[in-house]
Structures are given as structure tokens and as C-alpha cells.
NUKOLLO-567158 format. One record per residue (C-alpha): x, y, z; residue number from 1. Coordinates in Angstrom, 1 decimal. Layout:
NUKOLLO-567158
px py pz resi
X Y Z NUM;
...
end
This chain:
NUKOLLO-567158
px py pz resi
26.9 47.5 42.2 1;
27.2 44.0 43.7 2;
24.5 42.6 41.3 3;
26.4 44.1 38.3 4;
29.6 42.5 39.5 5;
27.8 39.2 40.0 6;
26.4 39.3 36.4 7;
29.8 40.2 35.0 8;
31.4 37.3 36.9 9;
28.7 35.0 35.6 10;
29.6 35.9 32.0 11;
33.3 35.5 32.6 12;
33.0 32.0 33.9 13;
33.7 32.6 37.6 14;
30.1 31.6 38.5 15;
30.5 28.4 36.6 16;
33.7 27.5 38.4 17;
32.2 28.0 41.8 18;
29.1 26.1 40.7 19;
31.3 23.2 39.7 20;
33.3 23.3 43.0 21;
30.1 23.4 45.1 22;
28.6 20.5 43.1 23;
31.7 18.4 43.6 24;
31.7 19.1 47.4 25;
28.0 18.3 47.6 26;
28.5 15.0 45.8 27;
31.4 14.0 48.1 28;
29.6 14.9 51.3 29;
26.5 13.1 50.1 30;
28.6 10.0 49.5 31;
29.9 10.2 53.0 32;
26.3 10.7 54.3 33;
25.2 7.5 52.6 34;
28.0 5.2 53.7 35;
25.7 3.1 55.9 36;
22.8 2.2 53.5 37;
24.8 0.4 50.8 38;
26.3 -1.9 53.5 39;
23.0 -2.8 55.1 40;
23.1 -6.4 54.1 41;
26.6 -6.8 55.6 42;
25.6 -5.2 58.9 43;
22.4 -7.2 59.0 44;
24.2 -10.5 58.5 45;
27.2 -9.8 60.8 46;
25.1 -8.3 63.6 47;
22.0 -10.5 63.1 48;
19.6 -7.6 62.8 49;
15.8 -7.7 62.3 50;
14.3 -5.7 59.4 51;
13.2 -3.0 61.8 52;
16.8 -2.7 63.3 53;
18.2 -2.5 59.8 54;
15.8 0.2 58.8 55;
16.7 2.3 61.9 56;
20.4 1.9 61.2 57;
19.9 3.1 57.6 58;
17.6 6.0 58.5 59;
19.6 7.4 61.5 60;
22.2 9.4 59.5 61;
19.2 11.1 57.7 62;
18.1 12.7 61.0 63;
21.0 15.0 61.6 64;
21.5 15.5 57.9 65;
17.9 16.9 57.9 66;
17.6 18.9 61.1 67;
21.2 20.1 60.9 68;
20.3 22.0 57.7 69;
18.3 24.5 59.7 70;
21.3 26.0 61.7 71;
23.7 25.4 58.8 72;
21.5 27.4 56.4 73;
21.4 30.3 58.8 74;
25.2 30.1 59.3 75;
25.7 30.2 55.6 76;
23.7 33.4 55.4 77;
26.1 34.9 58.0 78;
29.5 33.4 57.1 79;
29.1 32.4 53.4 80;
29.3 29.2 51.5 81;
33.1 29.1 51.2 82;
33.7 28.8 54.9 83;
30.8 26.5 55.6 84;
31.7 24.0 52.9 85;
35.2 23.9 54.3 86;
34.0 23.4 57.8 87;
31.5 20.6 56.9 88;
34.1 18.7 54.9 89;
36.5 18.7 57.8 90;
34.0 18.1 60.6 91;
32.5 15.1 58.7 92;
35.9 13.3 58.8 93;
35.3 12.5 62.5 94;
32.1 10.5 62.2 95;
33.2 8.9 58.9 96;
36.2 7.5 60.7 97;
34.3 6.4 63.8 98;
31.6 4.6 61.7 99;
34.4 2.7 60.0 100;
35.8 1.4 63.3 101;
32.4 0.6 64.8 102;
31.2 -2.0 62.3 103;
31.1 -4.7 65.0 104;
28.7 -2.8 67.3 105;
25.1 -1.9 66.5 106;
24.9 0.7 69.2 107;
28.1 2.4 68.1 108;
27.0 2.3 64.5 109;
23.8 4.1 65.5 110;
25.6 6.7 67.5 111;
28.2 7.6 64.9 112;
25.8 7.1 62.0 113;
23.7 9.8 63.7 114;
26.6 12.2 63.6 115;
27.5 11.1 60.0 116;
24.4 13.2 59.2 117;
26.6 16.3 59.4 118;
27.8 15.6 55.9 119;
24.2 15.8 54.7 120;
23.8 19.4 55.8 121;
26.0 20.6 52.9 122;
22.9 21.0 50.8 123;
21.8 24.0 52.9 124;
25.2 25.6 52.2 125;
25.2 25.1 48.4 126;
21.8 26.4 47.5 127;
22.4 30.0 48.8 128;
26.0 29.8 47.7 129;
25.2 29.1 44.0 130;
22.0 31.2 44.1 131;
24.0 34.3 44.8 132;
26.2 33.7 41.7 133;
23.3 33.8 39.2 134;
20.6 36.3 38.2 135;
17.0 35.4 38.8 136;
16.3 33.9 35.4 137;
19.2 31.4 35.7 138;
18.7 30.3 39.3 139;
16.6 27.3 38.3 140;
19.5 26.1 36.1 141;
22.1 26.8 38.9 142;
20.3 25.1 41.7 143;
19.4 22.2 39.4 144;
23.0 21.7 38.4 145;
24.2 22.0 42.0 146;
21.5 19.5 43.1 147;
22.9 17.0 40.7 148;
25.6 16.6 43.4 149;
23.1 14.3 45.1 150;
24.6 11.8 42.7 151;
27.0 11.2 45.6 152;
24.5 8.7 46.7 153;
24.9 6.9 43.4 154;
28.6 6.9 43.8 155;
28.2 5.5 47.3 156;
25.7 2.8 46.3 157;
27.9 1.6 43.4 158;
31.4 2.1 44.8 159;
31.1 1.6 48.6 160;
30.2 -2.1 48.4 161;
33.0 -2.7 45.8 162;
35.6 -0.9 47.9 163;
34.6 -2.8 51.0 164;
34.8 -6.0 49.1 165;
38.3 -5.2 47.9 166;
39.8 -3.3 50.8 167;
37.6 -3.8 53.9 168;
35.3 -1.5 55.8 169;
37.9 0.5 57.7 170;
40.1 1.2 54.7 171;
37.1 2.3 52.7 172;
36.2 4.8 55.5 173;
39.8 6.0 55.7 174;
39.8 6.7 52.0 175;
36.6 8.8 52.4 176;
38.3 10.7 55.3 177;
41.2 11.6 53.0 178;
38.8 12.6 50.2 179;
36.9 14.9 52.6 180;
40.1 16.5 53.9 181;
41.2 17.2 50.3 182;
37.8 18.6 49.3 183;
37.8 20.9 52.4 184;
41.2 22.3 51.4 185;
40.1 22.7 47.8 186;
37.0 24.7 48.8 187;
38.9 27.0 51.1 188;
41.7 27.7 48.5 189;
39.7 27.9 45.3 190;
36.1 28.7 45.9 191;
34.8 32.3 46.4 192;
31.6 33.8 47.6 193;
29.7 35.8 45.0 194;
30.4 39.6 45.0 195;
26.7 40.0 45.1 196;
26.5 38.1 48.4 197;
26.1 40.1 51.6 198;
26.3 38.5 55.1 199;
23.2 38.8 57.3 200;
24.4 40.2 60.6 201;
21.1 39.9 62.4 202;
20.9 37.1 65.1 203;
20.0 33.7 63.7 204;
16.9 33.0 65.7 205;
14.9 36.1 64.6 206;
15.9 35.3 61.1 207;
14.5 31.8 61.5 208;
11.3 33.1 63.0 209;
11.0 35.5 60.1 210;
11.5 32.6 57.6 211;
8.9 30.5 59.5 212;
6.4 33.3 59.1 213;
6.6 33.0 55.3 214;
3.9 31.0 53.8 215;
6.3 30.0 51.0 216;
8.6 28.3 53.5 217;
5.9 25.9 54.7 218;
4.6 25.3 51.2 219;
8.0 24.5 49.7 220;
8.8 22.3 52.8 221;
5.7 20.1 52.0 222;
6.7 19.8 48.4 223;
10.3 19.0 49.1 224;
9.4 16.5 51.8 225;
7.8 14.4 49.1 226;
10.3 15.1 46.2 227;
13.6 15.0 48.0 228;
12.4 12.9 50.9 229;
11.3 10.3 48.4 230;
14.7 10.3 46.7 231;
16.6 10.1 50.1 232;
14.3 7.2 51.3 233;
14.9 5.2 48.1 234;
18.6 6.0 48.0 235;
19.2 4.8 51.6 236;
16.7 1.9 51.7 237;
16.6 0.6 48.2 238;
19.7 -1.7 48.7 239;
17.8 -3.3 51.7 240;
14.6 -3.5 49.8 241;
16.2 -5.2 46.7 242;
18.1 -7.7 48.8 243;
15.0 -8.6 50.9 244;
12.2 -8.4 48.3 245;
14.1 -9.5 45.2 246;
17.0 -11.5 46.8 247;
19.8 -9.5 45.0 248;
23.3 -9.8 46.2 249;
24.6 -6.6 48.0 250;
26.8 -5.6 45.1 251;
24.0 -6.1 42.6 252;
21.6 -4.2 44.7 253;
24.2 -1.4 44.9 254;
24.5 -1.2 41.2 255;
20.7 -0.9 40.8 256;
20.5 1.7 43.5 257;
23.2 3.6 41.8 258;
21.2 3.5 38.6 259;
18.2 4.8 40.5 260;
20.2 7.7 41.9 261;
21.8 8.6 38.5 262;
18.3 8.8 37.0 263;
17.2 11.2 39.7 264;
20.5 13.2 39.4 265;
20.1 13.6 35.7 266;
16.5 14.7 36.1 267;
17.3 17.3 38.8 268;
19.0 19.9 36.6 269;
16.4 19.2 33.9 270;
13.8 20.0 36.4 271;
15.5 23.3 37.2 272;
15.9 24.2 33.5 273;
12.3 23.3 32.7 274;
11.2 25.4 35.6 275;
13.0 28.4 34.1 276;
11.1 27.8 30.8 277;
7.7 26.3 31.8 278;
7.4 27.4 35.4 279;
8.2 25.4 38.5 280;
4.6 24.7 39.4 281;
4.0 22.7 36.2 282;
7.2 20.7 36.7 283;
6.2 19.9 40.3 284;
2.8 18.7 39.2 285;
4.4 16.4 36.6 286;
6.8 15.1 39.3 287;
4.1 14.2 41.9 288;
1.7 12.7 39.4 289;
4.5 10.6 37.9 290;
5.5 9.4 41.4 291;
1.9 8.4 42.1 292;
1.6 6.3 39.0 293;
4.9 4.5 39.3 294;
4.4 3.9 43.1 295;
1.1 2.1 42.2 296;
3.0 -0.1 39.7 297;
5.6 -1.0 42.4 298;
2.8 -1.8 44.9 299;
1.8 -4.7 42.7 300;
5.3 -6.2 43.3 301;
6.0 -6.8 39.6 302;
8.9 -9.1 38.5 303;
12.4 -7.8 38.8 304;
14.2 -5.9 36.0 305;
11.0 -5.4 34.0 306;
8.6 -3.9 34.9 307;
10.0 -3.3 38.4 308;
13.3 -2.0 37.3 309;
11.7 0.4 34.8 310;
9.3 1.6 37.4 311;
12.1 2.4 39.8 312;
13.9 4.4 37.1 313;
10.8 6.3 36.2 314;
10.0 7.1 39.8 315;
13.6 8.3 40.2 316;
13.1 10.6 37.1 317;
9.9 11.9 38.6 318;
11.4 12.7 42.0 319;
14.4 14.2 40.4 320;
12.3 16.7 38.4 321;
10.6 17.7 41.6 322;
13.7 18.3 43.5 323;
14.9 20.6 40.8 324;
11.6 22.5 40.6 325;
11.0 23.1 44.3 326;
14.1 25.4 44.7 327;
13.4 27.1 41.5 328;
10.0 27.9 43.1 329;
11.8 29.1 46.3 330;
14.0 31.4 44.3 331;
10.8 32.9 42.7 332;
9.0 33.3 46.0 333;
11.7 34.3 48.5 334;
14.0 37.3 48.8 335;
17.6 36.4 48.0 336;
18.8 37.6 51.5 337;
16.6 34.9 53.1 338;
17.4 32.0 50.8 339;
20.0 30.4 53.1 340;
17.7 30.3 56.1 341;
14.6 29.2 54.0 342;
16.8 26.6 52.3 343;
17.8 25.2 55.7 344;
14.2 24.9 56.8 345;
13.0 23.4 53.5 346;
16.0 21.2 53.2 347;
15.3 19.9 56.7 348;
11.8 19.1 55.7 349;
13.1 17.2 52.7 350;
15.5 15.2 54.7 351;
12.9 14.4 57.3 352;
10.7 13.3 54.5 353;
13.4 10.7 53.8 354;
13.9 9.7 57.4 355;
10.5 8.1 58.2 356;
9.8 5.9 55.0 357;
12.7 3.5 55.6 358;
11.4 3.0 59.2 359;
7.9 2.5 57.9 360;
9.1 0.1 55.2 361;
11.0 -2.0 57.8 362;
7.9 -2.2 60.0 363;
5.6 -3.1 57.0 364;
7.9 -5.8 55.8 365;
8.4 -7.3 59.2 366;
4.6 -7.4 59.7 367;
3.4 -8.5 56.3 368;
6.4 -9.9 54.5 369;
5.9 -7.4 51.6 370;
6.3 -3.7 50.8 371;
2.9 -3.2 49.1 372;
1.4 -1.0 51.8 373;
4.4 1.3 51.8 374;
4.1 1.9 48.0 375;
0.4 2.5 48.3 376;
1.0 5.2 51.0 377;
3.6 6.8 48.7 378;
1.1 6.9 45.8 379;
-1.6 8.4 48.0 380;
0.7 11.1 49.5 381;
2.0 12.0 46.0 382;
-1.5 12.4 44.6 383;
-2.6 14.6 47.6 384;
0.5 16.9 47.2 385;
-0.1 17.2 43.5 386;
-3.7 18.3 44.2 387;
-2.4 20.8 46.8 388;
0.2 22.2 44.4 389;
-2.4 22.8 41.7 390;
-4.5 24.9 44.1 391;
-1.9 26.6 46.3 392;
0.3 28.0 43.4 393;
-2.4 28.8 40.9 394;
-1.4 32.4 40.7 395;
2.4 31.8 40.4 396;
3.6 33.0 37.0 397;
5.9 30.9 34.8 398;
end
């Protein structure tokens, strides 16, 4: 009966409205999650940071945003996406404000930047929330469209430096606090859990252990660590990379990082739609092979704009396709009642995949004065995961 109601609501447009609300909430919380990265040059200059210290500052919010997805995914299975979206929006106000008042202290920026990662856990809420609104053959589309909310990083890269330039760091963070409060209220008043959704009443830990026993959880985690981890790493560290390797001004680097993020955002729903039509395995293969090729181009440190700019856009498109395809694969391999928990674990792996590369890039640049080795490692990892994907999912139907 629940499934019938869900399909009827899908046709009537209720599913589309909730998908739109979830995507908007995801975009805003991802903007909040990425408030530190676009201002890396400001913090570096004002606090006299080394490349390694800047990398750590930029990467720190990713840690909680990654690991926090595990409990948040389980809580979403139990309490539903409507409540969890509301809670995350309101809780994220606290670290957003405290990062804004801590700009003069590296230690405090690290502490509150760490907790800013709470905003990044919203991904583990949205996937099961929108998944429950759509039948199996449309879930690639639904999760792909929802995933476009990662465009919040593009908004942050483009608008945060401009807002800081015009209004100051504190006012920019206060505006974000107000936006998070408004979004939390909107999600509570207007969003609804799917009639097909049923809360899991079992204790969370056994559910996590159950999910960890699934081979699909570990397989999808590996793929997502490269696809989404690559996106997160570029989105958070690209402003730093462009200012250091190509000597762009902070606002110019922000505009180019926004372009990178937009390309990945556009590609994500395309990856989901193509997964519904061609199969998620084929789309994942195209994603990882494309990432490998364009990482090799960037390892050669080509001139800015072209071909470097084109290579960054193409690698963004490749990673975006992969992020859309992985959760279409999860929807195909995992029972709907476990999607929230599995999403939390896979999402954590994706976030952690984005945590370590900025740290590595900072160390590589400090040691060698170039980013070549970092891009070579990205190419090698992408190729290895492509080969694994071709073997591990050989029997998965389109």
C-alpha cells in the first residue's frame, strides 16, 4: 500500500517538491561546509601560514562532514529526512557563527572548522529521503538531481570571497547563519517524508554492523571515495592550488573553482540519468578513466586557462558523472530499508576520500614547489579503481 501511495505522489508532483526542497537544503548546508576553503589565501596571509598549515585548515571541516555521515545516515533511517534536515540546519548555525568570530586565531579556526563539518553530513539525510519518494527505475534520476546540491560548493567558492570583500568575514557568516535558520524552518514546515518510508526501529549499531557485512557497502565506498572524494578535494583545495601554482587573486581563484564545481554539479544528475539508461557500472568506468586521463594532463603543469582550465573542467565532469552513478549502483544493490545506513557509510568514505588529498597536496607543494606528484597519484588511483570496477561488477545488469 505504501509503495502505491508513493508512486501516486510521484505522479502528482509531491515527490518533485520534496526533491527540490532537499536539494536546496543540501546546497545551502554544503555552502556552509565549504566556508573556509574559499578564504584560504586570506587566512594564509593574515595568520602567516605555511602550505601544510593551510592544507590542514582547509581539510579539517571535511573530517566531521565525512565521519558524521555514519550516525546521521542511521538516524535518518530511524527519524526520517524531514526532522534530520531541520536539525542539521539549526545545529550548523553554531559552528558557522564561531568560525566567523575566530578569523584571528588559527587554533580556533581549526576547532570550529572541525565542527563546521556537521553541515556536510546533510548528504546522508538526503539520499534516503529522496530515494523513498521514487520507484526503483527513477532513483538514479532522483539521487542525481539531489546530488546537484553539491553545487553549494560552487556558490561558496564564487560568493563567499565577494561577500567577505564587501561586508567582512563576520557579516558573511552571520548572513549564512540566518540562511540556515530560514532553511531549517522551511524544511520543517513544508517537507514531508514519503508515505512509502518506514522508520527502522532496531538499534543503530546492529544496523551498522549489518550494513558493514554487505559487500556492496565496501565496494560502493571505494568508488565513492574516488569520485566524490576527488570532487571534495578539488572544491576545498582548488582555491589554494590556483593562488599558489598559478598566482591568481583570491576572487579569481574563487570564480574558477565555482566553474569547476558547476561542471561537476551539472554532470551529477546526468550520471544518474545515464545510469538508469546505460547502467551505473558503465558510467563509473567512464568517470574513472576520464579522471585518469585529465589528471595526467594536469600533472604536466600546463599553462593556465588552456589547457589547464579545460582539463580542470573535464576532470570535474568526469568526477560528477561518477558521483551520480555510484548511488544509482547502491540503489540497485541495497535493500531500500538499509539505504540510509549504507549511504552514511558510503558517504563517509567519499568525504574521507576528500580529506586526505589537500593534506597530501600541501606536503607535496611544500617539499617540491609543484603539484605534479599529487596529480600522478590521482591518475594512478583512478586507473586502478576503473580496473577494479570492470571486474567487480561484471555481472551487474544495466
